[in-house]
C-alpha positions in Angstrom: 23.4 19.6 1.3 22.5 20.0 -2.3 21.6 16.4 -2.5 19.4 16.6 0.6 17.5 19.7 -0.7 17.0 18.0 -4.1 15.7 14.8 -2.5 13.4 16.6 -0.1 11.8 18.8 -2.7 11.2 15.9 -5.1 9.7 13.8 -2.3 7.5 16.5 -0.8 6.2 17.6 -4.2 5.4 14.0 -5.2 3.8 13.3 -1.9 1.5 16.4 -1.9 0.5 15.8 -5.6 -0.7 12.3 -4.6 -2.4 13.3 -1.4 -4.0 16.6 -2.5 -5.1 15.0 -5.8 -7.1 12.5 -3.7 -8.5 15.1 -1.3 -9.5 17.4 -4.2 -11.3 14.8 -6.4 -12.6 12.0 -4.2 -16.1 13.5 -3.6 -16.8 13.9 -7.3 -15.0 11.5 -9.6 -14.3 7.7 -9.6 -11.0 8.3 -11.4 -9.7 9.8 -8.2 -9.1 6.2 -7.2 -5.9 6.4 -9.2 -4.4 8.2 -6.2 -5.1 5.4 -3.7 -3.9 2.9 -6.3 -0.6 4.8 -6.6 -0.3 4.8 -2.8 -1.1 1.1 -2.8 1.6 0.4 -5.4 4.2 2.4 -3.5 3.5 0.8 -0.1 3.3 -2.7 -1.6 6.6 -2.2 -3.4 8.2 -1.1 -0.2 7.0 -4.1 1.7 7.8 -6.6 -1.0 11.3 -5.2 -1.7 12.2 -5.6 2.0 10.4 -8.9 2.8 11.6 -10.7 -0.3 15.2 -10.0 0.8 14.5 -11.0 4.4 12.6 -14.2 3.8 15.7 -16.4 3.3 17.3 -15.1 6.5 14.0 -15.7 8.3 13.9 -19.3 7.1 17.5 -20.0 8.0 17.3 -18.5 11.5 14.0 -19.9 12.7 13.1 -23.1 10.8 14.5 -26.4 9.9 15.3 -27.0 6.3 12.7 -28.4 3.9 9.8 -28.3 6.3 6.4 -27.3 4.9 6.1 -24.2 7.2 9.6 -23.0 6.3 8.8 -23.3 2.6 5.5 -21.6 3.0 6.6 -18.6 5.1 9.7 -18.0 2.9 7.9 -18.5 -0.3 8.1 -15.5 -2.6 4.5 -15.7 -3.6 3.3 -16.0 0.1 5.5 -12.9 1.0 4.1 -10.9 -1.9 0.4 -11.8 -1.1 0.8 -10.9 2.6 2.5 -7.7 1.7 -0.2 -6.7 -0.7 -3.0 -7.5 1.8 -1.3 -5.4 4.5 -0.8 -2.6 2.0 -4.4 -2.6 1.0 -5.6 -2.0 4.6 -3.0 0.7 5.0 -4.1 2.4 1.8 -7.8 2.4 2.8 -6.9 3.8 6.2 -4.7 6.5 4.7 -7.3 7.5 2.2 -10.0 7.9 4.9 -7.8 9.6 7.4 -6.6 12.2 4.9 -10.1 13.6 4.6 -10.0 14.4 8.4 -6.5 15.9 8.4 -6.2 19.3 10.0 -3.9 22.1 8.7 -1.4 21.2 11.5 -1.2 17.6 10.2 -0.4 18.8 6.7 2.4 21.0 8.2 3.6 17.9 10.1 3.9 16.0 6.8 6.4 18.6 5.5 8.4 18.3 8.8 8.2 14.5 8.7 9.4 14.3 5.1 12.3 16.7 5.8 13.5 14.7 8.9 13.0 11.4 7.0 15.2 12.6 4.1 17.9 13.7 6.6 17.8 10.4 8.5 17.8 8.4 5.3 20.9 10.1 3.9 22.8 9.9 7.2 22.0 6.2 7.7 22.8 5.5 4.1 26.2 7.1 4.3 27.1 5.4 7.5 25.8 2.0 6.5 28.2 1.9 3.5 31.0 0.7 5.9 29.2 -2.4 7.2 26.2 -3.2 4.9 26.6 -4.9 1.5 26.1 -2.6 -1.5 22.8 -4.1 -2.8 21.1 -3.8 0.6 22.4 -0.6 2.1 19.6 1.5 0.6 16.9 -0.9 2.0 18.7 -0.9 5.4 18.6 3.0 5.4 14.9 3.0 4.4 13.9 0.6 7.1 15.8 2.1 9.9 14.7 5.6 9.0 11.1 4.3 9.1 11.7 3.0 12.6 13.2 6.2 13.8 10.5 8.3 12.4 7.8 6.3 14.1 9.4 7.5 17.4 8.3 11.0 16.3 5.1 10.2 14.6 3.4 8.1 17.3 3.9 10.6 20.1 2.6 13.3 17.8 -0.5 11.3 17.0 -1.1 10.5 20.7 -0.7 14.2 21.7 -3.0 15.3 18.9 -5.7 12.7 19.9 -5.6 13.5 23.6 -5.6 17.3 23.1 -7.7 17.5 20.0 -11.5 18.0 19.8 -13.8 15.1 19.7 -15.8 14.7 16.4 -18.9 16.9 16.1 -21.1 13.9 15.1 -20.8 12.3 18.6 -24.1 11.8 20.5 -25.2 10.2 23.7 -26.8 7.5 21.7 -24.5 5.1 19.7 -27.2 4.6 17.0 -27.5 8.4 16.5 -23.7 8.8 16.5 -23.4 6.3 13.7 -26.2 8.0 11.7 -24.6 11.5 12.3 -21.2 10.3 11.2 -22.3 8.9 7.9 -24.1 12.2 6.9 -20.9 14.2 7.0 -19.0 12.2 4.4 -20.0 11.6 0.8 -18.8 10.8 -2.7 -20.5 10.6 -6.1 -18.5 7.5 -6.8 -20.3 4.5 -5.3 -17.3 2.4 -4.2 -15.6 5.4 -2.6 -18.8 6.5 -0.9 -19.4 3.0 0.5 -15.8 2.6 1.8 -15.6 6.0 3.4 -19.0 5.7 5.1 -18.0 2.3 6.5 -14.7 3.7 7.8 -16.5 6.6 9.3 -19.0 4.3 11.1 -16.1 2.2 12.5 -14.4 5.4 13.6 -17.6 6.7 15.2 -18.2 3.5 17.2 -14.6 3.6 18.6 -14.9 7.3 19.5 -18.2 6.7 21.2 -16.8 3.7 23.1 -13.8 5.7 24.2 -15.8 8.7 25.6 -18.3 6.5 27.3 -15.8 4.1 28.7 -13.9 7.0 30.3 -17.0 8.1 32.3 -19.1 5.0 32.7 -17.0 1.9 32.8 -15.3 0.8 36.0 -13.3 -2.1 34.6 -9.8 -0.9 33.9 -9.0 -3.8 31.5 -12.1 -3.0 29.4 -11.1 0.7 29.1 -7.6 -0.4 28.1 -8.9 -2.8 25.5 -11.0 -0.1 23.9 -8.0 2.3 23.7 -5.9 -0.5 22.3 -8.4 -1.2 19.5 -8.6 2.5 18.8 -4.8 2.8 18.5 -4.5 -0.3 16.3 -7.2 1.1 14.0 -5.2 4.4 13.6 -1.8 2.7 13.5 -2.5 1.5 10.0 -2.6 5.2 8.9 0.6 6.0 10.8 2.5 3.0 9.5 1.2 3.6 6.0 2.1 7.3 5.8 5.5 6.7 7.3 6.2 3.9 4.8 4.8 5.9 1.9 7.1 8.9 2.6 10.2 6.7 3.1 9.5 4.7 0.0 9.1 7.9 -2.1 12.5 9.1 -0.7 14.0 5.7 -1.4 12.8 5.7 -5.0 14.1 9.2 -5.8 17.4 8.4 -4.1 17.9 5.4 -6.4 16.9 7.4 -9.4 19.2 10.3 -8.5 22.1 7.9 -8.0 21.5 6.2 -11.3 21.3 9.5 -13.1 24.5 10.7 -11.4 26.3 7.5 -12.5 24.9 7.8 -16.1 26.2 11.4 -16.3 29.7 10.4 -15.1 29.8 7.6 -17.6 28.8 10.0 -20.4 31.5 12.5 -19.3 34.1 9.7 -19.2 33.2 8.6 -22.8 33.4 12.2 -24.0 
């Protein structure tokens, strides 16, 4: 129980320092980019750590030996590049979405971190009996991430279906886009451009969803619009979930190393 409390507190404090640091400073200072960069590094490390370990298994299971495609897809450099590209999109999506977070979503992050810490420790302790020692922490992190998505996705869907539509929506798509970009601003040019672009994309999707519900008769087209909307927001969900689990994972490794170091010192004494 003590280990769980320590892990949860360290994780939630670190998470909120990063996220609130970005929210507080993004509209004034370019150096606030340090927070998205930290998010990018954490998520990238999470992907790379997992995929680099999986690449050899992936090659042996699906491809013939020494073929070009097997060498490419299992290449360490290829895996790292793809992981970084995915992480960049997740980081941009998280950085934009945080600005629109309601108080309820901030409360949910606390709940999500608490449950993630619990799942991580439980899975880690159980996996010791059937997972090799170097990989048990990665296994616990990945499966905790999968389990938490079962909670996060329904929460997002419920929030979207029962929440209020953005105030910038208008009957005209052009006016909706204009209205949306007015409400978001930063003195840093690169942040300002990125956020306005994300807001315009978000506005187009919201406008299409509301108009497709009332005006479109083709069911497949309505479904397509909803799928695009969900995919657009899934980057945020997957990114936040992985960010939280990786922070927990990192602190668990550090706490374990510290515990081993203390035991060694006591043994020497």
